C-alpha positions as CSV (number, residue, x, y, z in Angstrom):
1,M,-14.7,-25.1,-37.2
2,A,-14.3,-21.8,-39.0
3,K,-12.2,-20.5,-36.2
4,D,-10.0,-23.6,-36.1
5,Q,-9.5,-23.4,-39.9
6,N,-8.5,-19.7,-39.6
7,N,-6.0,-20.6,-36.9
8,L,-4.7,-23.4,-39.0
9,S,-4.3,-21.2,-42.1
10,N,-2.6,-18.5,-40.0
11,N,-0.1,-21.2,-38.7
12,N,0.5,-22.4,-42.2
13,N,1.1,-18.9,-43.4
14,D,3.6,-18.4,-40.6
15,E,5.4,-21.5,-41.6
16,N,5.5,-20.6,-45.3
17,D,6.4,-17.0,-44.6
18,P,10.0,-16.4,-45.9
19,Y,10.4,-13.5,-43.5
20,K,9.3,-15.3,-40.3
21,F,12.8,-15.2,-38.9
22,F,12.7,-11.4,-39.0
23,K,9.6,-11.2,-36.8
24,F,11.4,-11.1,-33.5
25,A,11.7,-7.3,-33.5
26,G,8.2,-6.8,-31.9
27,P,8.0,-6.3,-28.2
28,E,5.7,-9.3,-27.8
29,N,8.0,-11.6,-29.7
30,H,11.0,-10.3,-27.8
31,K,9.2,-10.8,-24.5
32,N,8.3,-14.4,-25.5
33,K,11.9,-15.0,-26.6
34,K,13.2,-13.7,-23.3
35,N,10.8,-15.9,-21.4
36,N,11.7,-19.0,-23.4
37,K,15.4,-18.2,-22.9
38,N,14.9,-18.0,-19.2
39,G,12.9,-21.2,-19.2
40,K,15.6,-23.1,-21.2
41,G,18.3,-21.8,-18.8
42,N,16.5,-23.0,-15.8
43,S,15.8,-26.4,-17.4
44,F,19.5,-26.8,-18.3
45,F,20.6,-26.4,-14.7
46,L,17.9,-28.8,-13.5
47,I,18.9,-31.4,-16.1
48,L,22.6,-31.0,-15.3
49,I,22.0,-31.5,-11.6
50,A,19.8,-34.6,-12.3
51,I,22.5,-36.1,-14.6
52,I,25.2,-35.7,-12.0
53,S,23.1,-37.3,-9.3
54,C,22.2,-40.3,-11.6
55,V,25.8,-40.9,-12.5
56,A,26.9,-40.9,-8.9
57,I,24.1,-43.4,-7.9
58,C,24.8,-45.7,-10.9
59,S,28.5,-45.6,-10.3
60,F,28.0,-46.5,-6.7
61,F,25.8,-49.5,-7.5
62,F,27.7,-50.8,-10.5
63,N,31.0,-50.7,-8.6
64,S,29.7,-52.4,-5.5
65,K,29.8,-56.2,-5.5
66,Y,27.0,-58.4,-4.3
67,D,27.2,-58.9,-0.6
68,D,27.4,-62.7,-0.1
69,S,29.9,-62.6,2.8
70,I,29.9,-65.0,5.8
71,E,31.0,-64.4,9.4
72,F,34.7,-64.2,10.0
73,S,34.5,-67.0,12.6
74,E,33.0,-69.3,10.0
75,F,35.6,-68.2,7.5
76,R,38.4,-69.1,10.0
77,K,36.8,-72.5,10.6
78,K,36.8,-73.3,6.9
79,V,40.5,-72.5,6.8
80,E,41.2,-74.8,9.8
81,T,39.2,-77.7,8.1
82,G,41.0,-77.2,4.8
83,Q,37.9,-76.1,2.8
84,I,39.8,-72.9,1.9
85,V,43.2,-73.5,0.2
86,E,43.9,-69.9,-1.1
87,V,43.2,-66.5,0.3
88,Q,43.1,-63.0,-1.2
89,I,43.3,-60.1,1.2
90,E,42.1,-56.6,0.3
91,Q,41.7,-53.5,2.6
92,D,39.0,-54.8,4.9
93,T,37.8,-57.7,2.9
94,V,39.1,-61.3,2.7
95,T,38.2,-63.8,-0.1
96,G,38.8,-67.5,0.3
97,Y,38.9,-70.0,-2.6
98,G,38.3,-73.8,-2.2
99,S,39.8,-76.7,-4.1
100,V,39.6,-76.6,-7.9
101,I,36.8,-78.7,-9.3
102,S,37.7,-78.3,-13.0
103,T,41.1,-78.1,-14.6
104,P,42.6,-74.7,-14.4
105,V,43.6,-72.9,-17.5
106,T,47.3,-72.2,-18.1
107,D,48.2,-69.2,-20.2
108,Q,50.8,-69.0,-22.9
109,K,53.5,-68.1,-20.4
110,G,52.7,-71.3,-18.3
111,L,51.4,-69.3,-15.3
112,S,48.6,-70.8,-13.2
113,S,45.3,-69.0,-13.1
114,L,44.4,-70.0,-9.6
115,F,44.0,-66.4,-8.4
116,K,42.2,-65.4,-11.6
117,S,38.4,-65.2,-11.7
118,D,38.2,-67.2,-14.9
119,S,34.9,-68.6,-16.0
120,Q,36.5,-72.0,-16.8
121,V,37.8,-72.4,-13.2
122,Q,35.1,-74.0,-11.0
123,R,35.7,-73.6,-7.3
124,D,34.0,-72.4,-4.1
125,V,34.4,-68.8,-3.1
126,Y,33.9,-67.4,0.4
127,K,34.0,-63.8,1.4
128,S,34.2,-62.1,4.8
129,S,35.0,-58.8,6.4
130,I,38.2,-58.2,8.3
131,L,39.2,-54.9,9.9
132,G,42.9,-55.1,9.7
133,V,45.0,-58.2,9.3
134,K,45.6,-60.1,12.5
135,D,48.9,-61.8,13.0
136,S,47.2,-64.8,14.5
137,F,45.2,-65.2,11.3
138,L,48.4,-65.1,9.2
139,E,50.0,-67.6,11.4
140,L,46.9,-69.9,10.9
141,L,47.3,-69.5,7.1
142,D,51.0,-70.5,7.4
143,E,50.2,-73.4,9.7
144,K,47.6,-74.8,7.3
145,N,49.8,-74.1,4.2
146,V,47.2,-71.8,2.7
147,R,48.5,-69.6,0.0
148,Y,47.6,-65.9,0.4
149,K,48.3,-62.6,-1.2
150,F,47.5,-58.9,-0.6
151,V,45.7,-57.1,-3.4
152,N,45.2,-53.4,-3.8
153,P,41.6,-52.4,-4.9
154,K,41.2,-51.1,-8.4
155,P,40.7,-47.3,-8.3
156,N,37.4,-45.9,-9.6
157,Y,38.4,-42.5,-11.0
158,L,34.8,-41.4,-11.7
159,L,33.7,-42.1,-8.2
160,S,36.8,-40.4,-6.8
161,I,36.1,-37.3,-8.9
162,L,32.4,-37.2,-7.8
163,Y,33.3,-37.7,-4.2
164,S,35.9,-35.0,-4.3
165,F,34.3,-32.4,-6.5
166,G,30.6,-33.4,-6.5
167,P,29.5,-31.5,-3.5
168,L,31.3,-28.4,-4.7
169,I,29.8,-28.6,-8.2
170,L,26.3,-29.1,-6.7
171,I,26.8,-26.0,-4.4
172,I,27.9,-23.9,-7.4
173,L,25.0,-25.1,-9.6
174,I,22.4,-24.5,-6.8
175,S,23.9,-21.0,-6.1
176,V,23.7,-20.1,-9.8
177,F,20.2,-21.3,-10.0
178,M,19.2,-19.3,-6.9
179,F,20.8,-16.2,-8.3
180,R,18.9,-16.6,-11.5
181,K,15.7,-16.9,-9.5
182,M,16.4,-13.8,-7.5
183,G,17.3,-12.0,-10.6
184,S,14.1,-12.9,-12.4
185,G,12.2,-11.9,-9.3
186,T,13.5,-8.3,-9.5
187,G,13.0,-8.2,-13.2
188,G,16.6,-8.0,-14.2
189,G,17.4,-11.5,-15.5
190,V,20.7,-13.3,-14.8
191,G,22.9,-11.4,-12.5
192,S,20.4,-8.7,-11.9
193,I,20.9,-8.9,-8.2
194,F,24.2,-7.1,-8.9
195,N,22.5,-4.5,-11.0
196,V,21.0,-2.7,-8.0
197,G,22.2,0.6,-9.5
198,S,19.9,0.4,-12.5
199,S,16.7,2.5,-12.6
200,R,13.5,1.0,-11.3
201,A,11.3,3.5,-13.3
202,K,8.3,2.1,-15.1
203,V,8.2,3.3,-18.7
204,V,4.9,3.8,-20.5
205,E,5.4,4.2,-24.2
206,E,3.9,7.1,-26.1
207,G,0.3,6.6,-27.2
208,K,-0.4,4.0,-24.5
209,I,-1.5,6.5,-21.8
210,K,-5.3,7.0,-22.3
211,T,-5.8,9.6,-19.6
212,R,-6.7,13.0,-20.8
213,F,-7.5,16.4,-19.3
214,A,-11.2,15.6,-19.8
215,D,-10.8,12.8,-17.2
216,V,-9.6,15.3,-14.6
217,A,-12.1,17.7,-12.9
218,G,-12.2,20.0,-9.9
219,V,-8.6,21.4,-10.4
220,D,-9.1,23.8,-13.2
221,E,-6.3,26.2,-12.1
222,A,-3.8,23.3,-12.0
223,K,-4.9,22.1,-15.4
224,D,-4.4,25.5,-16.9
225,E,-0.8,25.5,-15.7
226,L,-0.2,22.1,-17.1
227,V,-1.8,22.8,-20.5
228,E,1.1,25.1,-21.1
229,V,3.5,22.2,-20.2
230,V,1.9,20.1,-22.8
231,D,2.3,22.8,-25.4
232,F,6.0,22.9,-24.5
233,L,6.4,19.2,-25.3
234,K,4.4,19.4,-28.5
235,S,6.0,22.5,-30.0
236,P,9.1,23.7,-28.0
237,K,10.5,25.7,-31.0
238,K,8.0,28.5,-30.7
239,Y,9.1,29.2,-27.2
240,T,12.8,29.0,-27.9
241,D,12.5,31.2,-31.0
242,I,11.2,34.1,-28.9
243,G,14.0,33.6,-26.4
244,G,12.0,31.8,-23.7
245,K,13.2,28.7,-21.8
246,I,11.1,25.6,-21.3
247,P,10.7,24.9,-17.6
248,K,12.8,22.0,-16.4
249,G,10.6,20.9,-13.6
250,V,7.0,21.2,-12.3
251,L,6.2,20.4,-8.7
252,L,2.6,19.4,-7.9
253,V,1.7,20.3,-4.3
254,G,-1.5,19.2,-2.6
255,D,-3.2,17.0,0.0
256,P,-3.4,13.2,-0.5
257,G,-6.0,12.2,-2.9
258,T,-6.4,15.5,-4.8
259,G,-5.3,14.0,-8.1
260,K,-1.6,14.9,-8.5
261,T,-0.7,11.5,-10.1
262,L,-3.7,11.7,-12.3
263,L,-2.7,15.1,-13.6
264,A,0.8,13.9,-14.4
265,R,-0.7,11.0,-16.4
266,A,-3.0,13.4,-18.2
267,V,-0.1,15.6,-19.2
268,A,1.7,12.6,-20.7
269,G,-1.4,11.4,-22.4
270,E,-2.1,14.8,-23.9
271,A,1.5,15.3,-25.1
272,G,1.8,11.8,-26.5
273,V,5.3,11.2,-25.2
274,P,6.9,8.4,-23.1
275,F,6.2,8.6,-19.4
276,F,8.8,7.5,-16.8
277,T,7.2,7.0,-13.4
278,I,9.0,6.2,-10.2
279,S,8.6,6.7,-6.5
280,G,11.0,8.7,-4.4
281,S,11.5,5.8,-2.1
282,D,12.8,3.6,-5.0
283,F,16.0,5.6,-5.1
284,V,17.0,5.0,-1.5
285,E,18.7,1.7,-0.6
286,M,20.9,0.3,2.1
287,F,23.9,0.3,-0.2
288,V,25.8,3.6,-0.4
289,G,25.8,5.0,-3.9
290,V,22.9,2.9,-5.3
291,G,20.5,5.8,-5.3
292,A,22.8,8.2,-7.1
293,S,23.5,5.4,-9.7
294,R,19.7,5.0,-10.2
295,V,19.3,8.7,-10.7
296,R,22.0,8.7,-13.4
297,D,20.5,5.7,-15.1
298,L,17.0,7.2,-15.1
299,F,18.1,10.5,-16.7
300,K,20.2,8.6,-19.2
301,Q,17.2,6.5,-20.4
302,A,15.1,9.7,-20.5
303,R,17.5,11.6,-22.7
304,E,17.5,8.7,-25.2
305,K,13.7,8.9,-25.4
306,A,13.3,12.7,-25.3
307,P,10.8,14.4,-25.6
308,C,9.4,12.6,-22.5
309,I,8.2,13.1,-18.9
310,I,9.9,11.9,-15.7
311,F,7.3,11.7,-12.9
312,I,8.7,11.3,-9.4
313,D,5.9,10.6,-6.9
314,E,6.3,11.3,-3.2
315,I,9.6,13.2,-3.9
316,D,9.8,14.2,-0.2
317,A,11.1,10.7,0.5
318,L,14.2,11.6,-1.6
319,A,14.6,15.4,-1.3
320,K,14.2,16.2,2.4
321,S,16.0,19.2,3.7
322,R,19.6,18.7,4.6
323,A,19.6,21.5,7.2
324,N,18.7,19.2,10.1
325,G,20.8,16.3,9.1
326,F,23.5,15.0,11.4
327,S,25.5,13.1,8.7
328,S,27.0,14.9,5.8
329,N,27.7,11.8,3.7
330,D,24.8,9.5,3.9
331,E,23.0,7.7,1.1
332,R,20.0,10.0,1.0
333,E,22.2,13.1,0.6
334,Q,24.3,11.5,-2.2
335,T,21.1,10.6,-4.0
336,L,19.7,14.2,-3.6
337,N,23.0,15.7,-4.8
338,Q,22.9,13.6,-7.9
339,L,19.4,14.6,-8.7
340,L,20.3,18.3,-8.3
341,V,23.2,17.8,-10.7
342,E,21.1,16.0,-13.2
343,M,18.4,18.6,-13.2
344,D,21.0,21.3,-13.6
345,G,23.0,19.5,-16.3
346,F,20.4,18.3,-18.8
347,D,19.4,20.5,-21.7
348,N,15.6,20.4,-22.0
349,E,15.4,21.9,-25.5
350,K,14.5,18.4,-26.7
351,G,11.5,18.4,-24.3
352,L,12.6,16.6,-21.2
353,I,10.4,17.7,-18.2
354,V,10.5,16.5,-14.7
355,L,7.1,16.3,-12.8
356,A,7.1,15.6,-9.1
357,A,4.4,15.3,-6.5
358,T,4.4,15.8,-2.8
359,N,2.1,16.7,0.1
360,R,5.0,17.9,2.3
361,V,6.5,20.8,0.4
362,D,7.6,22.2,3.8
363,V,10.2,19.4,4.3
364,L,11.9,19.7,0.9
365,D,15.4,21.0,0.5
366,P,15.5,24.6,-0.7
367,A,18.1,23.7,-3.4
368,I,15.6,21.6,-5.3
369,L,12.9,24.3,-5.1
370,R,14.9,27.1,-6.7
371,P,14.2,28.2,-10.3
372,G,16.2,26.2,-12.8
373,R,15.2,22.9,-11.2
374,F,11.6,23.0,-10.2
375,D,10.6,26.2,-11.9
376,R,6.9,26.0,-11.1
377,Q,5.0,24.9,-8.1
378,V,1.4,24.0,-9.0
379,P,-1.0,23.8,-6.1
380,V,-3.5,21.0,-6.4
381,E,-6.2,21.9,-3.9
382,K,-9.4,20.1,-2.8
383,P,-12.3,20.9,-5.2
384,D,-15.1,23.3,-4.5
385,V,-18.7,22.4,-4.8
386,K,-18.8,22.7,-8.5
387,G,-15.6,20.7,-8.9
388,R,-17.0,18.0,-6.6
389,E,-20.0,17.7,-8.8
390,E,-17.9,17.3,-11.9
391,I,-15.7,14.7,-10.2
392,L,-18.8,12.7,-9.1
393,R,-20.2,12.7,-12.6
394,I,-16.9,11.5,-14.1
395,H,-16.7,8.6,-11.6
396,A,-20.3,7.7,-12.1
397,K,-20.2,7.5,-15.9
398,N,-20.3,3.7,-15.8
399,V,-22.7,3.4,-12.8
400,K,-26.4,2.7,-13.3
401,L,-28.3,5.5,-11.5
402,E,-31.9,6.1,-10.6
403,D,-33.6,9.3,-11.6
404,D,-33.7,10.7,-8.1
405,V,-29.8,11.0,-7.9
406,D,-28.9,14.6,-7.5
407,F,-25.1,15.2,-7.8
408,E,-25.5,18.8,-6.8
409,S,-26.9,17.7,-3.5
410,V,-24.2,15.1,-3.0
411,A,-21.6,17.7,-3.8
412,H,-23.0,20.0,-1.1
413,G,-22.9,17.1,1.4
414,T,-19.2,16.2,0.7
415,T,-17.6,19.5,1.8
416,G,-13.8,18.9,2.3
417,F,-13.7,15.7,0.3
418,A,-10.8,15.2,-2.1
419,G,-11.1,13.5,-5.5
420,A,-10.1,10.1,-4.1
421,D,-12.8,10.4,-1.4
422,L,-15.4,11.2,-4.0
423,A,-14.4,8.2,-6.0
424,N,-14.8,6.1,-2.9
425,V,-18.3,7.6,-2.2
426,V,-19.5,6.5,-5.7
427,N,-18.0,3.1,-5.3
428,E,-19.5,2.6,-1.8
429,A,-22.9,3.8,-3.1
430,A,-22.8,1.1,-5.8
431,L,-21.9,-1.6,-3.3
432,L,-24.7,-0.5,-0.9
433,A,-27.2,-0.7,-3.8
434,V,-26.1,-4.3,-4.5
435,R,-26.2,-5.1,-0.8
436,N,-29.8,-3.8,-0.7
437,G,-30.8,-5.9,-3.8
438,R,-31.3,-2.9,-6.1
439,K,-30.4,-2.9,-9.8
440,K,-29.6,0.9,-9.8
441,V,-28.0,3.3,-7.3
442,T,-30.4,5.6,-5.6
443,M,-30.0,8.9,-3.7
444,E,-30.4,7.0,-0.4
445,D,-27.4,4.9,-1.3
446,F,-25.3,8.0,-1.9
447,N,-26.4,9.6,1.4
448,D,-25.5,6.3,3.3
449,A,-22.2,6.2,1.4
450,I,-21.3,9.7,2.5
451,D,-22.1,8.9,6.1
452,K,-20.1,5.7,5.9
453,V,-17.0,7.4,4.4
454,S,-17.1,10.5,6.7
455,I,-18.4,9.1,10.0
456,G,-18.0,5.3,10.0
457,L,-20.0,2.1,9.9
458,K,-23.4,1.6,11.4
459,K,-23.3,-0.3,14.7
460,K,-26.3,-2.5,15.4
461,S,-25.2,-3.8,18.8
462,R,-26.0,-0.5,20.6
463,K,-29.6,-0.2,19.4
464,D,-31.0,-2.2,22.4
465,N,-30.1,0.5,24.9
466,K,-33.3,2.5,24.9
467,R,-32.1,4.9,27.6
468,E,-29.1,6.0,25.7
469,I,-31.1,6.3,22.5
470,K,-33.5,8.7,24.3
471,I,-30.6,10.8,25.6
472,I,-29.0,10.9,22.2
473,S,-32.3,11.8,20.4
474,V,-32.8,14.8,22.8
475,H,-29.2,15.9,22.4
476,E,-29.3,15.8,18.6
477,T,-32.7,17.5,18.4
478,G,-31.3,20.3,20.5
479,H,-28.5,20.9,17.9
480,A,-31.0,20.9,15.1
481,L,-33.5,23.3,16.7
482,V,-30.9,25.8,17.6
483,A,-29.6,25.8,14.0
484,A,-33.2,26.1,12.7
485,F,-34.0,29.1,14.8
486,I,-30.7,31.0,13.9
487,P,-31.4,32.6,10.5
488,E,-27.7,32.7,9.4
489,H,-26.9,29.1,10.3
490,E,-26.5,26.3,7.7
491,P,-29.8,24.4,7.2
492,V,-30.2,21.0,8.7
493,N,-29.9,18.1,6.3
494,K,-30.4,15.1,8.5
495,I,-30.8,14.0,12.2
496,T,-30.0,10.4,13.2
497,V,-29.5,8.4,16.3
498,V,-28.1,5.4,14.5
499,P,-24.8,4.7,16.2
500,R,-21.6,4.7,14.2
501,S,-18.1,3.5,14.8
502,H,-15.5,5.7,16.5
503,G,-17.9,6.2,19.4
504,V,-20.5,8.3,17.5
505,G,-23.9,7.7,19.0
506,G,-25.7,10.0,16.6
507,F,-25.2,13.2,14.6
508,T,-26.8,16.2,13.1
509,Q,-25.8,17.0,9.6
510,Y,-25.9,20.5,8.0
511,R,-25.7,21.3,4.3
512,D,-24.9,24.8,3.2
513,K,-25.8,26.0,-0.2
514,D,-22.6,28.0,-0.6
515,E,-19.2,27.1,0.8
516,K,-17.7,29.6,3.2
517,F,-14.1,30.7,3.2
518,L,-14.4,33.6,5.6
519,Y,-16.2,33.6,8.9
520,T,-17.5,36.6,10.7
521,Q,-17.7,37.0,14.5
522,K,-21.5,36.4,14.2
523,D,-20.9,33.1,12.3
524,I,-18.5,31.9,15.0
525,I,-21.0,32.7,17.8
526,N,-23.8,30.9,15.8
527,E,-21.6,27.9,15.5
528,V,-20.9,27.9,19.3
529,D,-24.7,28.2,20.0
530,S,-25.5,25.1,17.8
531,L,-22.7,23.1,19.5
532,L,-24.1,24.0,23.0
533,G,-27.7,23.1,21.9
534,G,-27.2,19.4,22.7
535,R,-26.3,19.9,26.3
536,A,-28.9,22.6,26.8
537,A,-31.6,20.2,25.4
538,E,-30.5,17.5,27.9
539,Q,-30.9,19.9,30.8
540,I,-34.3,21.1,29.7
541,I,-35.9,17.7,28.9
542,L,-34.1,15.4,31.3
543,N,-33.0,17.7,34.1
544,D,-29.6,16.1,33.8
545,I,-26.6,16.3,31.5
546,S,-24.4,13.6,30.0
547,T,-20.9,13.1,28.7
548,G,-22.1,13.1,25.1
549,A,-21.4,16.8,24.8
550,S,-17.7,16.5,25.5
551,N,-16.6,16.9,21.9
552,D,-19.1,19.8,21.4
553,I,-17.7,21.7,24.4
554,A,-14.1,21.1,23.3
555,R,-14.9,22.5,19.8
556,A,-16.8,25.5,21.2
557,T,-14.0,26.3,23.6
558,E,-11.4,26.2,20.9
559,M,-13.4,28.5,18.7
560,I,-13.9,31.1,21.4
561,K,-10.2,30.9,22.3
562,R,-9.2,31.5,18.7
563,M,-11.6,34.5,18.6
564,I,-9.6,36.1,21.4
565,T,-6.0,35.0,20.7
566,D,-5.9,34.7,16.9
567,F,-8.6,36.9,15.4
568,G,-8.5,39.9,17.8
569,M,-12.2,39.6,18.6
570,S,-12.1,40.5,22.4
571,N,-13.1,43.6,24.4
572,K,-9.7,44.1,25.9
573,F,-7.3,43.0,23.0
574,K,-9.2,44.4,20.0
575,N,-7.5,43.9,16.6
576,M,-4.5,42.2,18.3
577,T,-3.1,38.7,18.0
578,L,-1.7,37.2,21.1
579,G,1.3,34.9,21.0
580,K,0.7,31.2,21.3
581,G,2.0,29.1,24.3
582,V,5.1,27.1,23.4
583,L,6.0,23.9,25.3
584,G,9.7,24.0,26.0
585,N,12.2,21.8,27.8
586,R,14.6,23.0,30.5
587,G,16.8,20.7,32.5
588,G,14.8,17.7,31.4
589,E,11.5,19.1,32.8
590,P,8.8,20.4,30.4
591,N,7.9,24.1,30.9
592,L,5.4,26.4,29.2
593,V,6.9,29.4,27.5
594,R,4.3,32.1,26.8
595,E,4.6,35.2,24.6
596,F,2.3,37.1,26.9
597,S,2.0,37.7,30.6
598,E,0.3,35.7,33.3
599,E,-2.3,38.4,33.7
600,T,-3.2,38.1,30.0
601,Q,-3.5,34.3,30.4
602,N,-5.9,34.9,33.3
603,Y,-7.9,37.3,31.1
604,I,-8.1,34.7,28.3
605,D,-9.4,32.0,30.7
606,E,-12.0,34.3,32.2
607,E,-13.2,35.7,28.9
608,I,-13.6,32.1,27.5
609,A,-15.6,31.1,30.6
610,R,-17.7,34.3,30.4
611,I,-18.6,33.9,26.7
612,M,-19.3,30.2,27.1
613,N,-21.7,30.8,30.0
614,E,-23.4,33.7,28.2
615,R,-24.0,31.6,25.1
616,Y,-25.2,28.6,27.0
617,N,-27.8,30.6,28.9
618,S,-28.9,32.1,25.6
619,V,-29.4,28.6,24.1
620,V,-31.2,27.3,27.2
621,K,-33.6,30.3,27.0
622,L,-34.2,29.7,23.2
623,L,-34.9,26.0,23.6
624,S,-37.1,26.5,26.7
625,K,-39.5,28.5,24.5
626,H,-39.8,25.5,22.2
627,K,-39.7,22.8,24.8
628,A,-42.8,21.0,23.4
629,L,-41.4,21.0,19.9
630,L,-38.1,19.7,21.3
631,E,-39.8,16.9,23.1
632,Y,-42.0,16.0,20.1
633,I,-39.2,15.8,17.6
634,S,-37.0,13.8,20.0
635,N,-39.8,11.2,20.4
636,V,-40.2,11.0,16.6
637,L,-36.5,10.5,16.3
638,V,-36.5,7.7,18.8
639,E,-39.3,6.0,16.7
640,K,-37.8,6.6,13.2
641,E,-34.1,6.8,14.1
642,T,-33.5,9.2,11.2
643,I,-35.3,12.4,10.1
644,D,-34.3,14.1,6.9
645,G,-34.2,17.9,6.5
646,K,-37.6,18.2,4.7
647,E,-39.5,16.4,7.4
648,F,-37.7,18.3,10.1
649,Y,-38.5,21.7,8.7
650,K,-42.1,20.6,8.0
651,I,-42.5,20.0,11.8
652,V,-40.7,23.3,12.7
653,N,-42.8,25.4,10.3
654,A,-46.0,23.8,11.6
655,E,-45.1,25.1,15.0
656,K,-44.2,28.5,13.6
657,N,-47.6,28.7,11.8
658,C,-49.4,27.6,14.9
659,K,-50.5,24.4,13.1
660,I,-49.4,22.1,15.9
661,P,-50.1,18.4,15.3
662,A,-52.2,16.5,17.7
663,A,-49.3,14.6,19.0
664,L,-47.5,17.9,19.7
665,N,-50.5,19.2,21.6
666,N,-50.5,16.0,23.8
667,S,-46.7,16.5,24.4
668,T,-47.4,20.1,25.5
669,K,-50.0,19.0,28.0
670,T,-47.7,16.3,29.4
671,S,-44.8,18.7,29.8
672,T,-47.1,21.2,31.6
673,K,-48.2,18.6,34.1
674,Q,-44.7,17.4,34.8
675,K,-43.1,20.8,34.9
676,N,-39.7,20.3,36.5
677,K,-40.0,16.6,37.1
678,S,-37.4,14.5,35.3
679,V,-38.7,12.4,32.4
680,D,-38.6,8.7,32.7
681,V,-36.6,7.6,29.7
682,K,-37.0,3.9,30.4
683,E,-39.2,2.1,27.9
């Protein structure tokens, strides 16, 4: 009741307010007024169409007489028998009158009212249809001395107008109504379909952007560059007094998901200025000249609200290089030319700065990258391990977490992830916790979320194939053991034989404490050894090899090839980079153009084969020394499906310290008896 009384008092106050008519200046009232206006306009057209339709229907019914006609043969018979003494003929209708029952009325001029439909004249009336007057019928009337006359029908002007102009009026009204609907759909109101040249930029007023630099993490270098831009917008005078010029444009360059748009919003939020945001594709239309018009309109609006920020996302859709263009006067080129002119022409002393974002800076036109347009290029790179940890903490602020969640460990397990990927990991972890019936997110949920995002979904349909699971367990254990016995290799974080989408039957996950940006020749060789460990384990335990190592072999071959051709790590071509093969086209046939001789190519092929064979034999020798451990861990992996790093290294250290479990002793005895016999993997 109190709430209703308050609302009633507020309404009364509004009614008694003498200034209530001046309260339309607010944006909300203006918006409601605009909506009401559009609603009234639409109702007006609908009501007008309904009125015209009702008038046409009513006119038709009121002007049509009751159909009481008889057949023409019967009508003719009544003429022959004398029942009809007078006939009135219209276009295709004939009316017959019988003998007068009551005395007809005579007017002041003495004229008879036989042919008048007077209420005081009582007589029988017969109607029939006649298509054209027959001569024989007229002869019959003359023979029977029946008086007749021809009468022109009374014109109905309203119906004539409706029949003539009604369809045209309806078409015009429906067209106007449809144009209004199309205009409201594009947000421009009446006639906005013709306003295609107006800017489509979304304007966020100052103070309404809540994003701050504290909400952005992992891109500290980019933030430092943009902090200065914020200072330009807040106090431009201190830069102009010393003779400096405020940069006109800042180009954010980085991979998708690294936070370029978030940084632009943070700049606008910190500066507290209006923010114009638009995509590069919004400028390009099928009509020539529309994009250039939108660019002019955008900068016109921005100058009126300066200081402000114009943010053009995906600018590569608008500003691609014109060097490879076949047309010199297309719509895209006109739009780009207008953007170049606007960025050259405006005076940014008032604080008008253009921010743009792209992940394809290589395709941009050189004219837009020169100083005076985009003065600064700010790289927005993927975060390092510290940055990933900060980003994870920001996205997990509103997530309920268990005490076992270690963001540092999650950050180490998400190498190569961008900010958007990390946000997705946090969200997926929360969804997995709900799916598993937990009230809080655990570390297990985060690990599963990382696997889901990076590798794919778990597949349950392939778990029934015991033979494949055995092969995969041996394969993955081989990878892990080689990494465990190489001191410089990244430590093993997890081994699993749970199949994933994209054809992944299982995987071995490593987690390095520190990220590497440089790799030595020893690091590359160690990586090749771990890749070959899977196939070597299959040969040792199963006396056979599978196709599961195809990706491992491809990666190892590529790494050795780059050692020789790119990094100058070969015996013959030391400290020398060899040219890459180029696929050309001559006479319609593809041909390989090399920057080195055929002899050099043969050397590269032979050297790759030699190193691969040498490393494979080394891995086989290493795993053969630990065959019992290899078989034991693979059996545990078949049973548990997943082994984490702690459990794996506990088993490995037990073998190193000669504290072999009983199961491992049994496995050793079994392998001694079988020697070179193949293991039956059917269960």
